DRENGUTI-752163 format. One record per atom (N, C-alpha, C): residue in three letters; atom name; x, y negated, z negated. Coordinates in Angstrom, 1 decimal, m for minus. Each point is the difference from the previous one (the first is absolute). Layout:
<atoms>
ALA, CA, X, Y, Z
...
</atoms>
This chain:
<atoms>
MET, N, 5.0, m112.0, m235.5
MET, CA, m1.0, 1.1, 0.5
MET, C, m0.2, 0.5, 1.7
LYS, N, 0.6, 1.2, 0.4
LYS, CA, m0.8, 0.7, 2.1
LYS, C, m0.7, 1.1, m0.8
ASN, N, m1.0, m0.9, 1.3
ASN, CA, m1.0, 1.3, 0.1
ASN, C, 1.3, 1.0, 1.7
SER, N, m0.1, 1.4, m1.2
SER, CA, 0.3, 1.2, 0.3
SER, C, m0.1, 0.4, 1.3
ASN, N, m1.3, m0.5, 1.0
ASN, CA, m0.6, 0.5, 1.7
ASN, C, 0.8, m0.9, 0.3
LEU, N, 0.8, m1.5, m0.5
LEU, CA, 1.1, m0.4, 1.4
LEU, C, 1.0, 0.8, 0.4
SER, N, 0.2, 1.1, m0.2
SER, CA, 0.9, 1.2, 0.4
SER, C, m0.6, 0.4, 0.6
ASN, N, m0.6, 0.5, m0.3
ASN, CA, m0.8, 0.9, 1.3
ASN, C, 0.2, 0.2, 1.4
PRO, N, 0.8, 1.1, 1.3
PRO, CA, m0.9, m0.1, 0.8
PRO, C, m1.1, m0.5, 0.7
ILE, N, m0.3, m0.6, 1.1
ILE, CA, m1.2, 0.3, 0.8
ILE, C, 0.3, 0.7, 0.7
LEU, N, m1.0, 0.6, 0.8
LEU, CA, m0.5, 1.1, 1.1
LEU, C, m0.3, m0.3, 1.1
PRO, N, 0.2, m0.3, 1.0
PRO, CA, m0.5, m0.8, 0.8
PRO, C, m1.6, 0.6, 1.2
GLU, N, m0.1, 0.9, m0.3
GLU, CA, m1.2, 1.5, 1.0
GLU, C, m1.4, m1.5, m0.5
GLU, N, m0.4, m0.6, m0.5
GLU, CA, m1.2, m0.2, m0.4
GLU, C, m0.9, m0.8, 0.7
THR, N, 0.9, m1.3, 0.1
THR, CA, m0.5, m1.0, 1.2
THR, C, 0.9, m0.1, 1.1
GLU, N, m1.1, m0.9, 0.9
GLU, CA, 1.3, m0.8, 1.0
GLU, C, 0.8, m1.3, m0.5
LEU, N, m1.1, m1.0, m1.5
LEU, CA, 1.3, m1.1, m0.3
LEU, C, 0.9, 0.2, m0.8
LYS, N, m0.5, 1.2, m0.6
LYS, CA, 1.1, 1.0, m1.2
LYS, C, 0.9, 0.3, 0.9
LYS, N, m0.3, 0.8, 1.6
LYS, CA, 2.1, 0.3, 0.5
LYS, C, 0.5, m1.5, 0.5
ILE, N, m1.6, m0.9, 0.1
ILE, CA, 1.1, m1.4, 0.4
ILE, C, 0.9, m0.7, m1.1
ILE, N, m0.3, m0.2, m0.6
ILE, CA, 0.4, m0.8, m1.7
ILE, C, 1.4, 1.2, m0.4
LEU, N, m0.3, 1.9, 0.5
LEU, CA, 0.7, m0.4, m0.5
LEU, C, 1.6, 0.4, 0.9
ASN, N, m0.5, 0.1, 1.3
ASN, CA, 1.1, m0.8, 0.9
ASN, C, 1.0, m1.2, 0.3
TYR, N, m1.7, m0.3, m0.9
TYR, CA, 0.9, m2.0, m0.3
TYR, C, 1.6, m0.1, m0.6
VAL, N, m0.9, 1.4, m1.1
VAL, CA, 1.1, m0.9, m1.9
VAL, C, 1.6, 0.9, 0.3
GLY, N, m0.4, 1.1, 0.6
GLY, CA, 1.1, 1.1, 0.2
GLY, C, 0.6, m0.4, 1.0
ASN, N, m0.4, m1.3, 1.3
ASN, CA, 0.9, m0.5, 1.0
ASN, C, 0.5, m1.5, m1.5
LYS, N, m0.3, m0.3, m0.1
LYS, CA, 0.6, m1.1, m0.7
LYS, C, 0.9, m0.1, m1.3
ILE, N, m0.1, 1.6, m0.9
ILE, CA, 0.6, m0.3, m0.4
ILE, C, 0.9, 1.5, m0.1
ASN, N, 0.1, 0.9, 0.8
ASN, CA, 0.4, 0.6, 0.0
ASN, C, 0.8, 1.2, m1.1
PRO, N, m1.3, 0.5, m0.7
PRO, CA, 0.7, 0.8, m0.8
PRO, C, 0.1, 1.5, 0.5
ASP, N, 1.5, 0.3, m1.5
ASP, CA, 1.0, 1.2, 0.1
ASP, C, m0.6, 0.9, 0.0
ASN, N, m0.7, 0.6, m0.4
ASN, CA, m1.5, 0.9, 0.8
ASN, C, m1.1, 0.3, 0.0
ASP, N, 0.1, m0.7, 0.8
ASP, CA, m1.1, 0.1, 1.5
ASP, C, m1.4, m0.4, m1.5
ASN, N, 0.0, 0.3, m0.7
ASN, CA, m1.0, m0.3, m1.3
ASN, C, m0.6, m1.7, m0.2
ILE, N, m0.4, m0.6, 0.5
ILE, CA, m1.5, m1.1, m0.4
ILE, C, m1.1, 0.3, m0.9
THR, N, 0.8, m0.2, m1.3
THR, CA, m0.8, m0.7, m1.3
THR, C, m1.5, m1.3, 0.3
VAL, N, m1.1, m0.2, m0.7
VAL, CA, 0.0, m1.4, m0.6
VAL, C, 0.4, m1.0, 0.3
GLU, N, 1.0, 0.6, m1.6
GLU, CA, 1.1, m1.2, 0.0
GLU, C, 0.6, m0.7, 1.3
HIS, N, 0.3, 0.7, 0.6
HIS, CA, 0.8, m0.5, 1.4
HIS, C, m1.8, m0.4, 1.3
ILE, N, m0.7, 0.0, 0.0
ILE, CA, m0.8, m0.6, 0.8
ILE, C, m0.4, m1.3, m1.2
ILE, N, m0.3, m0.3, m1.1
ILE, CA, 0.2, m1.2, m0.8
ILE, C, 0.5, m0.8, 0.2
ASP, N, 1.7, 0.8, 0.1
ASP, CA, 0.8, m0.5, 0.5
ASP, C, m0.2, m1.6, 0.8
VAL, N, m0.8, 0.4, 1.1
VAL, CA, m0.1, 0.5, 1.6
VAL, C, m0.1, m1.1, m0.3
PHE, N, m1.4, 0.0, m0.6
PHE, CA, m1.9, m1.4, 0.4
PHE, C, 0.5, m0.7, m0.6
ALA, N, 1.2, 0.1, m0.9
ALA, CA, 0.6, m1.3, m1.1
ALA, C, 0.8, m0.8, 1.2
ASP, N, 0.5, 0.6, 0.4
ASP, CA, 0.4, m0.3, 1.2
ASP, C, m0.2, m1.5, 1.1
GLN, N, m1.3, 1.3, 0.5
GLN, CA, 0.0, 0.4, 1.5
GLN, C, m1.7, m0.9, m0.5
PHE, N, m0.4, 0.1, m0.5
PHE, CA, m2.0, m0.2, m0.5
PHE, C, 0.1, m0.7, m1.5
PRO, N, 1.0, m0.7, m0.4
PRO, CA, m0.8, m0.7, m1.7
PRO, C, m1.7, m0.3, 0.6
GLU, N, m0.7, m0.1, 0.4
GLU, CA, m0.6, m1.3, m0.2
GLU, C, m1.4, 1.8, m0.3
PHE, N, m0.2, 1.4, m0.2
PHE, CA, m0.5, 0.9, 0.6
PHE, C, 0.3, m0.1, m0.8
LEU, N, 1.2, 0.7, m1.1
LEU, CA, 0.6, 0.0, m1.1
LEU, C, m0.1, m0.9, m1.3
LEU, N, m0.6, m0.9, 0.5
LEU, CA, m0.5, m1.1, m1.1
LEU, C, m1.8, 0.6, m0.2
VAL, N, 0.2, m0.2, 0.8
VAL, CA, m1.8, 0.3, 0.1
VAL, C, m0.8, 1.3, m0.9
LEU, N, 1.2, 1.5, 0.4
LEU, CA, m0.4, 0.6, m1.0
LEU, C, 0.1, 0.4, m1.0
ALA, N, 1.6, m1.4, m0.7
ALA, CA, 0.5, 0.0, m1.3
ALA, C, m1.1, m0.7, m0.7
GLU, N, m1.0, m1.6, 0.2
GLU, CA, m0.4, m0.5, m0.7
GLU, C, m1.7, 0.6, 0.3
GLU, N, 0.1, 1.4, 0.8
GLU, CA, m1.8, 0.9, m0.4
GLU, C, 1.0, 0.4, m0.9
ASN, N, 0.5, 0.9, m0.3
ASN, CA, 0.4, 0.4, m1.3
ASN, C, 0.2, m0.5, m0.8
TRP, N, 0.1, m1.3, m0.2
TRP, CA, 0.3, m0.5, m1.4
TRP, C, m1.3, m0.4, m0.6
ILE, N, m0.5, m0.4, 1.8
ILE, CA, m1.5, m0.2, m1.8
ILE, C, m0.9, 0.8, 0.0
ASN, N, 0.3, 1.9, 0.7
ASN, CA, m1.0, 0.5, m0.3
ASN, C, 0.7, 0.4, m1.8
GLY, N, 0.9, 0.3, 0.3
GLY, CA, 1.1, m0.4, m1.3
GLY, C, m0.3, m0.2, m1.1
TYR, N, 0.0, m1.7, m0.4
TYR, CA, m0.8, m0.6, m0.5
TYR, C, m1.0, 0.0, m0.7
THR, N, m1.0, 0.1, 1.8
THR, CA, m1.4, 0.3, m0.3
THR, C, m0.5, 1.0, m1.7
GLN, N, 1.0, 1.3, m0.2
GLN, CA, m0.2, 0.7, 0.0
GLN, C, 0.9, m0.4, m1.4
ALA, N, 0.2, m0.1, 0.0
ALA, CA, 1.2, m0.6, m1.4
ALA, C, m1.7, m0.6, m0.8
LEU, N, 0.1, m0.4, 0.8
LEU, CA, m1.4, m1.7, m0.8
LEU, C, m1.1, 0.8, m0.6
SER, N, m0.6, 1.2, 1.0
SER, CA, m0.9, 0.9, m0.5
SER, C, 0.3, 1.1, m0.7
ASP, N, 0.8, 0.6, 0.1
ASP, CA, 0.8, 0.9, m1.5
ASP, C, m0.2, m1.3, m1.3
THR, N, 0.5, m1.4, m0.3
THR, CA, 0.5, 0.0, m0.6
THR, C, m1.2, m0.5, m0.7
LYS, N, m2.2, m0.2, 0.6
LYS, CA, m0.4, m0.4, m0.4
LYS, C, m0.1, 1.1, m0.4
TYR, N, m0.1, 1.6, 0.3
TYR, CA, m1.2, 1.5, 0.0
TYR, C, 1.4, m0.1, m1.5
VAL, N, 1.1, 0.0, m0.4
VAL, CA, 0.7, m0.1, m0.8
VAL, C, m1.1, m0.9, m1.4
GLU, N, m0.2, m1.2, 0.5
GLU, CA, m0.7, m1.2, m1.0
GLU, C, m0.2, 0.6, m0.7
LYS, N, m1.5, 1.1, 0.6
LYS, CA, m1.3, m0.4, 0.0
LYS, C, m0.4, 1.2, m0.9
ASN, N, 1.2, 1.3, 0.3
ASN, CA, 0.1, 1.3, m0.6
ASN, C, 0.4, m0.7, m2.0
GLU, N, 1.5, m0.3, 0.6
GLU, CA, 0.2, m0.9, m1.4
GLU, C, m0.9, m0.3, m0.9
LYS, N, m1.0, m0.9, 0.8
LYS, CA, m1.2, m0.8, m1.2
LYS, C, m0.5, 1.7, m0.1
LEU, N, m0.7, 0.6, 0.6
LEU, CA, m1.1, 1.1, m0.4
LEU, C, 0.6, 1.0, m0.4
TYR, N, 1.4, m0.2, m0.8
TYR, CA, 0.4, 0.6, m0.7
TYR, C, m0.1, 0.1, m1.2
THR, N, 0.3, m1.4, m0.1
THR, CA, 0.6, m0.9, m1.0
THR, C, m1.0, m0.4, m0.5
ASN, N, m1.3, 0.0, 0.5
ASN, CA, m1.2, m0.5, m0.3
ASN, C, m0.8, 1.6, m1.5
LYS, N, 0.5, 1.2, 0.3
LYS, CA, m1.1, 1.0, m0.1
LYS, C, 0.8, 0.1, m1.3
GLU, N, 1.7, m0.4, 0.3
GLU, CA, 0.4, 0.5, m1.8
GLU, C, m0.5, m1.4, m1.7
</atoms>
């Protein structure tokens, strides 16, 4: 399953850092249509700065795992309440 937002073009008008990243990625990959996407940026960061992406991925995984545990506890609690009412 692929996130559809990965292929959306990024517009450079917002911040200086964004412009720097877009210029760097554009020079690295030379896209056919001059559109830089999030997927392009991730690919370049994975190659050039993997420790940055690794920290983001780990944090995302930990947050997802924590949320799943919380959801499981919530469901178990509500199942007990529901079954006790019958």
